[in-house]
C-alpha positions in Angstrom: 54.1 -15.0 90.2 51.8 -12.0 90.7 53.5 -10.1 88.0 53.3 -13.0 85.6 49.7 -13.5 86.4 49.0 -9.9 85.8 50.8 -9.9 82.4 48.8 -13.0 81.4 45.5 -11.3 82.4 46.5 -8.2 80.4 47.6 -10.4 77.3 44.3 -12.3 77.5 42.3 -9.1 77.7 44.2 -7.6 74.8 43.6 -10.8 72.8 40.0 -10.9 73.7 39.7 -7.2 72.6 41.3 -8.0 69.4 39.0 -10.9 68.8 36.0 -8.8 69.6 37.3 -5.9 67.4 37.8 -8.4 64.5 34.4 -9.8 64.9 32.9 -6.4 65.0 35.0 -5.3 62.0 34.4 -8.2 59.8 31.3 -10.1 61.0 28.7 -7.4 61.8 26.5 -5.4 59.6 28.7 -3.5 57.0 25.9 -2.2 54.8 24.3 1.2 54.6 21.1 0.6 52.5 17.5 1.7 53.3 15.9 -1.1 51.3 16.1 -4.8 52.1 18.3 -5.4 49.1 19.9 -3.7 46.2 21.5 -5.0 42.9 24.8 -3.8 41.7 26.3 -4.3 38.2 30.0 -5.0 37.5 30.8 -4.3 33.8 33.0 -6.7 31.8 36.6 -5.8 32.3 36.3 -4.2 35.7 39.1 -4.3 38.3 39.0 -4.0 42.1 39.0 -0.3 42.0 36.1 -0.2 39.8 34.3 -2.6 42.1 34.9 -0.4 45.2 33.4 2.6 43.4 30.3 0.6 42.4 29.6 -0.8 46.0 30.9 2.2 48.0 27.3 3.7 48.2 26.2 0.6 50.0 29.2 -0.3 52.1 29.6 1.1 55.6 33.3 0.4 56.3 35.3 0.1 53.0 38.5 -0.9 54.8 36.9 -3.9 56.3 35.6 -4.9 52.9 39.0 -4.4 51.3 40.7 -6.4 53.9 38.3 -9.3 53.7 38.5 -9.1 49.9 42.3 -9.4 50.0 42.2 -12.3 52.4 39.9 -14.2 50.1 41.8 -13.3 46.9 38.9 -11.5 45.4 40.8 -8.6 43.6 42.6 -11.2 41.5 39.3 -12.9 40.5 36.8 -10.1 39.8 33.6 -11.4 38.1 31.4 -9.1 35.9 27.7 -9.5 36.3 24.7 -8.6 38.5 25.1 -9.0 42.3 22.7 -8.9 45.2 23.6 -6.9 48.3 21.3 -7.5 51.2 20.7 -5.3 54.2 22.8 -6.4 57.2 25.6 -8.2 55.3 29.0 -8.3 56.9 32.4 -8.0 55.2 32.6 -11.7 54.6 29.2 -12.0 53.1 29.7 -8.9 50.9 32.8 -10.6 49.4 30.9 -13.8 48.9 27.9 -12.1 47.2 30.2 -10.4 44.7 31.1 -13.9 43.5 27.6 -15.0 42.9 26.3 -13.7 39.5 22.5 -13.4 39.8 20.5 -14.0 36.5 18.1 -11.4 35.1 14.5 -12.3 34.2 14.7 -10.5 30.9 11.3 -9.7 29.3 10.2 -8.1 26.1 7.0 -7.8 24.0 5.0 -5.3 21.9 8.1 -4.0 20.1 7.5 -2.6 16.6 11.1 -2.7 15.2 14.4 -4.4 15.9 15.7 -0.9 17.0 13.0 -0.7 19.6 13.8 -4.2 20.8 17.5 -3.5 21.1 16.6 -0.4 23.2 14.5 -2.5 25.4 17.1 -5.2 25.8 19.9 -2.8 26.4 18.0 -1.4 29.6 18.1 -5.0 31.0 21.5 -6.4 30.0 25.0 -5.1 29.6 25.4 -4.9 25.7 24.3 -1.5 24.4 21.8 -0.9 21.5 24.5 -0.6 18.8 26.3 -3.8 19.9 23.0 -5.8 19.9 21.9 -4.3 16.5 25.4 -5.2 14.9 25.1 -8.7 16.3 21.6 -9.3 15.1 22.4 -8.0 11.6 25.7 -9.8 11.2 25.7 -10.9 7.5 27.3 -14.3 8.4 24.7 -15.1 11.0 21.9 -14.0 8.7 23.0 -16.0 5.7 23.7 -19.2 7.9 20.3 -19.1 9.4 18.1 -17.9 6.5 17.3 -14.5 7.7 17.7 -11.0 6.1 18.4 -7.7 7.9 14.8 -6.9 7.7 13.1 -10.1 8.8 15.5 -11.2 11.5 13.1 -9.4 13.8 10.9 -12.6 13.4 13.4 -14.5 15.4 12.6 -12.8 18.7 9.6 -14.4 20.4 8.1 -12.4 23.2 8.6 -14.0 26.6 10.6 -13.8 29.8 14.0 -15.3 29.5 16.5 -16.0 32.4 20.0 -14.7 31.4 23.1 -13.3 33.0 23.3 -9.5 32.9 26.8 -9.6 31.3 25.8 -12.0 28.5 27.4 -10.9 25.2 25.3 -9.6 22.2 26.3 -12.7 20.2 25.5 -15.1 23.1 22.1 -13.5 23.6 21.5 -13.6 19.8 22.4 -17.4 19.7 20.0 -18.1 22.7 17.1 -16.4 20.9 18.0 -18.5 17.8 17.7 -21.6 19.9 14.4 -20.5 21.4 13.1 -19.8 17.9 14.0 -23.2 16.6 12.6 -24.8 19.7 9.3 -23.0 19.1 9.1 -24.1 15.5 8.6 -27.7 16.3 7.5 -30.3 13.8 3.8 -29.7 14.5 4.1 -25.9 13.9 6.2 -26.4 10.8 3.6 -28.9 9.3 0.8 -26.5 9.9 2.8 -23.7 8.2 3.6 -25.9 5.4 0.0 -26.7 4.9 -0.7 -22.9 4.6 2.1 -22.6 2.0 3.9 -20.3 4.4 7.4 -20.3 5.9 7.8 -19.7 9.7 9.0 -16.1 8.9 5.8 -15.5 6.7 3.6 -16.9 9.5 5.1 -14.5 12.0 4.7 -11.6 9.4 1.1 -12.3 8.9 0.6 -12.9 12.7 2.1 -9.4 13.3 -0.8 -8.0 11.2 -3.4 -10.0 13.1 -1.7 -9.0 16.4 -2.2 -5.3 15.3 -5.7 -5.8 14.1 -7.1 -7.4 17.3 -6.3 -8.1 20.9 -9.3 -10.4 21.2 -8.1 -14.0 21.3 -11.6 -15.3 20.1 -11.5 -13.5 16.8 -7.9 -13.6 15.9 -8.3 -17.0 14.1 -11.2 -15.4 12.1 -9.1 -12.4 11.1 -6.3 -14.7 10.1 -8.7 -16.7 8.0 -9.7 -13.5 6.1 -6.0 -12.7 5.2 -5.4 -16.3 4.2 -8.5 -16.1 2.0 -7.1 -13.0 0.3 -3.7 -14.5 -0.3 -5.3 -17.7 -1.9 -7.3 -15.5 -4.2 -4.4 -13.3 -5.1 -6.0 -10.2 -3.5 -3.9 -7.5 -1.9 -4.1 -7.9 1.9 -5.1 -4.3 2.2 -4.3 -4.2 5.9 -4.5 -0.8 7.6 -1.7 -1.7 10.2 0.8 -2.1 7.3 -0.2 1.3 5.9 0.4 2.8 9.5 3.8 1.1 9.6 4.7 2.5 6.1 3.7 5.9 7.2 5.9 5.7 10.3 8.9 4.6 8.3 8.3 7.4 5.7 8.1 10.1 8.3 10.8 8.3 10.5 8.6 8.7 13.5 7.5 5.5 15.4 6.3 7.6 18.4 3.3 8.9 16.6 -0.2 7.4 17.4 -2.3 7.0 14.3 -6.0 5.9 15.0 -7.3 6.3 11.5 -6.0 5.6 8.0 -7.0 8.2 5.6 -7.4 8.0 1.7 -4.0 9.6 0.9 -2.2 7.2 3.2 -3.2 4.4 0.9 -0.7 5.6 -1.7 2.4 5.7 0.3 5.0 4.1 -1.8 6.4 1.4 0.5 6.7 -2.3 0.3 5.0 -2.4 3.6 1.8 -0.8 2.1 -0.3 -3.8 1.4 -2.8 -1.7 -0.5 -0.2 -1.0 -3.2 1.7 -4.2 -3.0 0.4 -7.7 -3.1 1.4 -10.5 -0.8 3.0 -10.2 2.6 5.3 -7.2 3.6 9.0 -7.8 3.8 9.1 -8.5 7.5 6.8 -8.3 10.6 5.3 -4.9 11.4 5.3 -5.7 15.1 6.3 -8.4 17.6 3.3 -10.8 17.6 2.6 -12.7 20.7 2.4 -16.6 20.6 -1.4 -16.3 20.6 -1.4 -14.4 17.3 1.1 -16.8 15.7 -1.0 -19.8 16.7 -4.0 -17.9 15.5 -2.5 -18.0 12.0 -1.4 -21.6 12.2 -4.9 -22.6 13.4 -6.9 -20.0 11.4 -10.7 -20.4 11.0 -11.9 -21.7 7.7 -14.6 -19.5 6.4 -15.7 -17.4 3.3 -15.0 -14.0 4.8 -13.0 -11.6 2.6 -13.7 -8.3 4.4 -14.0 -7.0 8.0 -14.0 -3.7 9.8 -14.4 -2.5 13.3 -17.7 -2.8 15.1 -19.5 0.1 16.6 -21.9 -2.1 18.6 -19.3 -4.2 20.1 -16.1 -2.2 20.7 -12.8 -4.0 20.3 -14.4 -6.5 18.0 -15.0 -6.6 14.2 -17.8 -7.4 11.7 -17.1 -9.6 8.9 -18.4 -9.9 5.4 -18.2 -12.3 2.4 -19.1 -9.8 -0.3 -18.0 -6.2 -0.9 -21.5 -4.7 -0.9 -22.0 -6.0 2.7 -18.6 -4.7 3.6 -19.3 -1.2 2.3 -22.3 -0.9 4.6 -20.3 -2.0 7.6 -17.5 0.3 6.7 -19.8 3.3 6.2 -21.3 2.7 9.7 -17.8 2.8 11.1 -16.6 5.8 9.2 -19.8 7.8 10.2 -19.1 6.9 13.8 -15.5 8.1 13.6 -16.6 11.3 12.0 -19.2 11.8 14.7 -16.3 11.3 17.3 -14.2 13.9 15.5 -11.5 11.3 14.9 -9.4 12.5 11.8 -6.2 10.7 12.6 
């Protein structure tokens, strides 16, 4: 009896030791991160070996993770995406978290070209710049939805969008089209029609207004100036379009141009609104919603001209006749010269 009792005690002790070991191995902290949490990204098409390499910098005991993953059939059901590892997670929780794809709050604004936008997007989601560009400029998509390779840039409205990191280029493009169509509701379309403009033309004009001023109060006034010029058949003569034409000509969108000089006005480009009447072929920037609505709700007035104010920096002075405008423009030019601003 004593021997049986001793064997039973030893067996129970071993069993308890195994239970404790299993608990320690699988249900205690199995992370090695300094921060409270870290995101990892699993590319589309990854296998379990790829996942192990991705998470290895943050997993304390890989054998424990592998065992738990096998027990829960994770290697056969790898999910691509963005996953959140929190400090103190055990092996069970690590496997669970690698099954929960966490969305990205994707944001973009102030982009000048589709190429710049794609670079910005590719830093936040899985598709690279070339995949995004190819998708956005797909001829079938463009024709079906009334865009061209140049003006499809107008489809992207600056905002923050919740998407999955592993969203495909086409899926993202289609989401942006849906947001664009939602934005252009009946009310906005009616306002655009009243101005004899299409939504794309409104956004193109808004991109100029966006570049001219960041002041919400005067954007509708500036929009009114350009609409007056369009109605009278005058060239827009917008300096931001000349700057854009210069950047295209020199293939340099990193340069900062603070002043348009006389020779710039003769750059042979459809974006140069000093040489070519009407709107440029596409937006020269990504206008914010405020600039778009400034065009749709432009102030009605008789102003035809405006230039930067030297009394109230950041704002503009407006004029209805050329003689008055010349006086305002000379003041500004003299001020620039005094500052030594040549470009």
